C-alpha positions in Angstrom: -55.9 -10.4 64.5 -58.0 -12.4 62.1 -57.4 -16.1 61.3 -59.0 -19.2 60.4 -59.5 -22.5 62.3 -60.2 -26.0 60.5 -61.5 -28.4 62.9 -61.4 -32.1 61.8 -64.2 -34.0 63.3 -67.8 -32.9 64.5 -67.6 -35.0 67.9 -68.1 -33.6 71.3 -65.1 -31.8 71.7 -64.6 -30.3 68.1 -68.1 -29.0 68.1 -67.7 -27.5 71.5 -64.6 -25.8 70.2 -66.5 -24.5 67.3 -69.2 -23.2 69.3 -66.8 -21.2 71.2 -64.9 -19.8 68.3 -68.0 -18.7 66.4 -69.3 -17.1 69.8 -65.8 -15.3 69.7 -66.3 -14.1 66.2 -63.4 -16.5 64.8 -63.7 -18.0 61.5 -64.1 -21.6 61.9 -64.8 -24.4 59.3 -65.6 -28.1 60.7 -65.0 -31.1 58.4 -66.9 -34.3 59.3 -66.7 -37.7 57.6 -70.4 -38.6 58.4 -73.0 -37.7 55.9 -75.3 -35.8 58.4 -76.0 -35.1 62.0 -77.7 -38.2 62.6 -75.2 -40.9 61.6 -75.4 -44.3 63.3 -72.9 -45.2 66.1 -71.9 -44.3 69.5 -73.9 -41.2 69.6 -77.1 -42.8 70.6 -75.6 -43.7 73.8 -75.4 -42.1 77.4 -72.6 -39.8 78.2 -71.8 -38.7 81.6 -70.8 -34.9 81.8 -68.8 -34.2 85.0 -68.1 -30.8 86.4 -65.1 -30.8 84.4 -66.9 -31.2 81.4 -69.7 -28.7 82.2 -67.1 -26.1 82.9 -66.0 -26.7 79.3 -69.4 -26.4 77.9 -70.3 -23.4 80.0 -67.2 -21.7 78.7 -67.8 -22.1 75.0 -71.6 -22.1 74.6 -73.6 -19.0 74.6 -75.8 -18.7 78.0 -79.0 -19.5 76.4 -77.4 -22.5 74.6 -75.8 -23.9 77.9 -79.5 -23.5 79.2 -80.7 -25.9 76.5 -78.1 -28.3 77.2 -79.0 -28.5 81.0 -82.6 -29.0 79.9 -81.7 -31.6 77.4 -80.0 -33.7 79.9 -81.7 -36.9 81.6 -83.3 -37.2 85.0 -80.3 -36.6 87.6 -79.2 -40.0 89.1 -80.1 -40.7 92.6 -77.1 -43.1 93.4 -74.5 -45.4 92.1 -75.1 -49.1 93.0 -72.2 -51.6 92.6 -73.3 -54.9 92.6 -72.5 -58.7 91.7 -73.4 -60.3 88.6 -76.6 -61.9 90.6 -77.5 -58.2 91.5 -76.3 -58.5 95.1 -75.3 -55.3 96.7 -71.7 -54.5 97.2 -71.6 -50.7 97.6 -74.0 -47.9 97.2 -73.4 -44.3 96.9 -75.9 -41.7 96.8 -75.1 -38.9 94.3 -75.9 -36.4 97.1 -72.8 -37.4 98.7 -70.8 -36.4 95.8 -68.8 -32.9 95.9 -71.3 -30.2 95.3 -74.2 -33.0 95.9 -73.7 -33.9 92.2 -75.4 -30.6 91.0 -73.0 -30.4 88.2 -73.3 -34.2 87.0 -75.5 -34.4 83.9 -76.5 -37.4 81.7 -77.0 -36.8 78.3 -77.5 -38.8 75.0 -74.7 -38.5 72.6 -77.3 -37.9 69.9 -78.9 -35.1 72.0 -75.5 -33.4 72.8 -74.6 -33.4 69.2 -78.1 -31.8 68.3 -77.3 -29.2 70.8 -73.7 -28.5 69.9 -74.7 -28.2 66.4 -77.2 -25.4 67.1 -76.5 -22.1 65.3 -73.4 -23.3 63.6 -74.7 -25.7 60.9 -73.4 -23.5 58.4 -69.7 -24.0 59.6 -69.9 -27.8 59.2 -69.1 -29.5 55.8 -70.8 -33.0 56.0 -69.2 -36.3 54.1 -65.8 -34.5 54.1 -63.3 -36.9 56.0 -59.9 -35.4 56.5 -57.4 -37.5 54.7 -54.2 -35.4 55.2 -52.7 -31.9 55.2 -49.8 -30.0 53.8 -47.9 -27.3 55.6 -47.4 -24.0 53.4 -44.3 -21.9 53.3 -46.3 -19.0 54.7 -46.9 -20.9 57.9 -50.5 -21.8 57.1 -52.1 -25.4 56.4 -53.9 -26.7 53.7 -56.3 -29.5 54.6 -57.2 -32.3 52.2 -60.6 -33.9 52.8 -62.7 -36.2 50.6 -65.9 -35.0 49.0 -64.4 -31.4 48.0 -61.7 -29.1 47.4 -58.7 -28.6 49.7 -59.4 -26.1 52.6 -56.7 -23.7 53.8 -56.6 -22.1 57.3 -54.1 -20.8 59.9 -54.7 -23.6 62.3 -56.0 -27.4 62.0 -57.3 -29.1 65.1 -57.3 -32.7 64.7 -60.6 -33.7 66.7 -61.3 -36.8 64.4 -61.3 -39.5 67.1 -59.0 -42.3 68.4 -58.3 -43.4 64.6 -57.2 -39.8 63.7 -55.7 -39.4 60.3 -54.5 -36.0 61.5 -52.8 -37.8 64.4 -51.1 -40.4 62.2 -49.6 -37.7 60.1 -48.7 -35.2 63.0 -47.4 -37.7 65.4 -46.6 -40.9 63.5 -44.8 -42.5 66.6 -47.6 -41.9 68.9 -49.7 -45.2 69.1 -52.2 -47.1 71.2 -51.9 -50.0 73.5 -54.5 -52.7 73.7 -55.8 -53.3 77.1 -56.8 -56.9 76.2 -60.4 -56.1 77.0 -63.6 -56.0 74.5 -66.7 -54.3 75.4 -70.1 -55.0 74.1 -72.9 -52.7 74.5 -76.7 -52.1 73.7 -79.9 -50.2 74.3 -83.5 -51.0 75.2 -86.5 -48.9 75.6 -87.1 -48.0 79.3 -90.5 -48.9 80.2 -92.1 -50.5 83.2 -91.0 -53.9 82.1 -87.5 -53.0 81.5 -87.2 -51.1 84.9 -88.2 -54.2 86.6 -85.0 -56.0 85.0 -82.6 -53.5 86.4 -80.2 -53.9 89.5 -81.7 -50.7 91.1 -85.2 -51.0 89.9 -87.0 -47.7 89.5 -84.3 -45.9 91.3 -82.7 -43.6 88.7 -78.9 -44.2 88.6 -76.1 -46.4 87.1 -75.2 -49.8 88.3 -71.6 -51.2 87.7 -71.5 -55.2 88.1 -68.5 -57.2 88.8 -68.7 -61.1 88.1 -66.7 -63.7 89.9 -64.6 -64.4 86.6 -63.3 -60.6 86.5 -65.7 -59.5 83.8 -67.6 -56.2 84.4 -70.9 -55.0 83.3 -72.9 -51.7 83.8 -76.4 -50.4 83.2 -77.4 -46.9 82.7 -81.1 -45.2 83.0 -81.9 -42.4 80.8 -85.2 -40.7 81.6 -85.8 -37.5 79.4 -87.4 -34.5 80.2 -89.7 -34.8 77.1 -92.2 -37.5 76.2 -92.3 -39.8 73.3 -93.7 -36.9 71.3 -90.9 -34.5 72.2 -93.2 -32.3 74.3 -91.8 -31.2 77.6 -93.2 -33.1 80.5 -95.4 -31.7 83.0 -93.6 -31.1 86.3 -90.2 -30.3 85.0 -88.4 -27.1 86.1 -90.0 -24.1 84.4 -86.7 -23.0 83.1 -86.2 -26.2 81.6 -89.5 -26.3 79.8 -88.8 -22.8 78.4 -85.5 -23.6 77.1 -86.9 -27.0 75.4 -89.8 -24.9 73.9 -87.5 -22.5 72.4 -85.0 -25.1 71.0 -85.6 -25.9 67.3 -83.5 -29.0 67.7 -85.8 -30.9 70.0 -88.2 -31.7 67.1 -85.3 -33.4 65.3 -83.9 -35.3 68.2 -84.7 -39.0 68.2 -83.9 -39.6 71.5 -86.7 -41.2 74.1 -86.2 -42.8 77.5 -83.7 -45.8 77.2 -81.6 -48.1 79.3 -78.0 -48.6 78.1 -75.8 -51.5 79.1 -72.4 -52.8 78.5 -70.2 -55.8 79.4 -66.4 -55.8 79.4 -64.4 -59.1 79.2 -61.1 -60.1 78.2 -60.3 -60.9 74.4 -59.7 -64.5 75.6 -63.4 -64.8 76.1 -63.9 -65.0 72.3 -61.7 -67.9 70.9 -63.0 -67.4 67.6 -61.7 -63.8 67.3 -63.4 -60.4 68.0 -67.1 -60.1 67.3 -68.2 -58.1 64.3 -69.1 -54.8 65.0 -71.7 -54.9 62.1 -73.8 -57.9 63.1 -76.1 -56.7 66.1 -77.7 -60.2 66.5 -74.4 -61.8 66.8 -73.2 -59.2 69.4 -76.1 -59.8 71.6 -75.5 -63.3 71.3 -72.0 -62.9 72.3 -73.0 -60.8 75.3 -75.4 -63.4 76.6 -73.0 -66.1 76.1 -70.1 -64.3 78.3 -72.7 -63.4 80.7 -74.3 -66.8 80.8 -74.4 -67.2 84.9 -75.6 -63.7 85.4 -79.0 -62.8 87.0 -82.0 -64.0 84.6 -83.2 -60.4 84.6 -80.0 -59.4 82.9 -80.5 -61.7 80.2 -84.2 -60.7 79.8 -82.7 -57.1 79.5 -80.6 -58.3 76.7 -83.5 -60.0 74.8 -85.4 -56.6 74.9 -82.5 -54.9 73.4 -82.4 -53.6 69.7 -79.9 -55.5 67.6 -79.4 -52.4 65.6 -78.1 -50.7 68.8 -75.4 -53.2 69.6 -71.8 -52.1 69.5 -68.4 -53.6 70.2 -65.2 -51.6 71.1 -61.8 -52.9 71.4 -60.4 -50.9 74.4 -57.1 -49.3 73.8 -55.5 -46.6 75.5 -53.0 -43.9 74.2 -49.2 -44.2 74.6 -47.6 -41.2 76.4 -47.5 -38.4 74.0 -44.2 -37.1 73.2 -43.3 -33.3 73.4 -43.4 -31.3 70.1 -42.6 -27.9 68.7 -46.0 -26.0 68.3 -47.1 -25.1 64.8 -50.4 -24.8 62.7 -51.5 -28.4 63.7 -52.9 -29.7 67.1 -54.9 -32.1 68.5 -57.8 -32.6 70.9 -60.0 -35.2 72.4 -59.5 -38.8 71.7 -57.2 -37.9 68.7 -54.8 -36.8 71.5 -55.6 -39.0 74.4 -57.9 -42.0 74.0 -58.6 -43.4 77.3 -60.4 -46.5 78.7 -64.0 -45.8 79.7 -63.6 -46.7 83.4 -63.7 -43.2 84.8 -65.9 -41.7 82.3 -63.2 -39.1 81.7 -62.8 -39.3 77.7 -65.6 -36.8 76.7 -65.1 -34.6 79.8 -61.3 -34.2 79.0 -62.1 -33.5 75.3 -64.5 -30.6 76.6 -61.7 -29.4 78.7 -59.2 -29.3 75.8 -62.1 -27.2 73.9 -62.3 -24.8 76.6 -58.5 -24.5 77.0 -57.7 -24.1 73.3 -60.7 -21.7 72.9 -59.6 -19.4 75.7 -56.0 -19.0 74.2 -57.5 -18.5 70.7 -59.6 -15.5 71.8 -56.4 -14.1 73.3 -54.8 -14.5 69.9 -57.8 -12.5 68.2 -57.3 -9.7 70.9 -53.6 -9.4 70.0 -52.4 -10.7 73.4 -50.7 -13.9 72.2 -49.2 -15.3 68.9 -50.9 -18.0 67.5 -47.9 -20.5 67.9 -47.6 -19.2 71.6 -51.2 -19.9 72.1 -51.2 -23.2 70.7 -48.0 -24.2 72.6 -49.5 -23.2 75.9 -52.4 -25.3 75.2 -50.4 -28.4 74.3 -48.2 -28.1 77.2 -51.1 -28.0 79.7 -53.0 -30.5 77.7 -50.3 -33.1 77.7 -50.1 -32.7 81.4 -53.8 -33.2 82.5 -54.7 -35.9 79.8 -51.7 -38.0 80.7 -53.1 -38.1 84.3 -56.5 -39.0 83.0 -55.2 -41.7 80.8 -53.3 -43.2 83.6 -56.0 -43.1 86.1 -58.7 -44.4 83.5 -56.5 -47.5 82.8 -55.6 -48.0 86.6 -59.3 -48.2 87.4 -60.0 -50.6 84.5 -57.1 -52.9 85.8 -58.3 -52.7 89.1 -61.5 -54.3 87.8 -59.4 -57.4 87.2 -60.8 -58.1 83.8 -57.4 -57.5 82.2 -55.7 -60.2 84.5 -55.1 -63.9 83.9 -57.7 -66.3 85.2 -56.2 -66.9 88.6 -55.3 -63.3 89.1 -58.8 -62.4 88.1 -60.4 -64.8 90.7 -58.3 -63.5 93.5 -58.7 -60.1 92.3 -62.5 -60.3 92.1 -62.7 -62.0 95.7 -60.7 -58.9 97.0 -62.6 -56.3 95.1 -65.9 -57.5 96.4 -64.7 -57.6 100.0 -63.3 -54.4 99.7 -66.5 -52.8 98.3 -68.7 -54.4 101.1 -66.2 -52.9 103.7 -66.3 -49.6 102.2 -70.3 -49.9 102.1 -70.3 -50.3 105.9 -67.7 -47.7 106.8 -68.9 -44.0 106.1 -65.3 -42.5 106.2 -64.1 -45.0 103.8 -67.1 -44.4 101.5 -66.3 -40.6 101.6 -62.7 -41.3 100.9 -63.6 -43.5 97.9 -65.9 -40.7 96.6 -63.1 -38.3 96.6 -60.8 -40.6 94.6 -63.7 -41.5 92.2 -64.0 -37.9 91.5 -60.5 -36.9 91.2 -60.1 -37.2 87.5 -63.7 -36.1 86.6 -64.3 -33.3 88.9 -61.0 -31.4 89.1 -58.7 -29.2 86.9 -56.1 -31.6 87.9 -53.1 -29.1 87.5 
């Protein structure tokens, strides 16, 4: 059976789905609001790909493109270091102790990942075409309206257009989001010897969540790429990675070089004058310094080295539980279906699972094994189940960090959290149990 799929949004999940559909010979068009592949925004930041996400990429990408993805990731992390705002150790977890030794954990720049996912399908992406609405046709198809051109008609519309999805608003008008009461500010600084000396774990490659005594949270991520500033593969990397990068035309157009990204999450109440503007990088860095004024001086020096143009702010929200609905010619994927807090790093990975689950069912439609509505309905039933768990556990992890509580509860929660981490750090059996719990959302099929 031949049919056409329209994907709203060229984000991680939407492009992964488009790769899988193109590979299967299924007609696909992607409508994207950005004017081009290197638009500004979150795409310049690090995203952690878990085994769950890697399975989605491996299923949808051609083997040679998956090899490019692996080669385009940053240097593997050695450990996770949890510490206080003064850089005092609370708990350290070597990635070698993760399930599978952490071999299927990847760190990648969002800009790089987008370049990889666009490889070979740029002709399927229509840039500068934000989806504004759609109409269901009497023949069971769907006509999609998007800025910058004529309507597009297909057999299935996949809303992969993010947390503010216009497709979701039209498709599920009663399904909203709830504020966590938290706001995050993030930024990036070039990674060099001076910046390395300012990190909680020094030159040990890894990530470092920080927990301050007020209930605020911070984090730093190190991203060392497998190529130098001239985008030439570095000596000493695996021959397979060097070969994949040398054969990838996207490397020359990727702006990513070594960097450290950081973030701080605090309650809205820390901003009595209102939420900081997302367009004023200098003001955002000033806000970040103010809400961390009693943190380690090295943290403040790192913020001073950050590029104001890289600074962002996010009002952290989470999806309300999704209702059930009858399957039809419209469905949702990724943040459009299940926005979640960043605590567990499950958002992008759940979107990649969505892409895999939906693509596998649409291939069965192509082969005549399933009807289109049956395939979409099967995907939606499963997606609602595993995404609900990911949303809930991501929110619980964020709440456990105490930042969303009142001042007294935050103070008490912080004392308990720090004491608990120090205990786990000293007792191997507790550390192993914690590792299993941490990976439950990121590293399992869940259902």
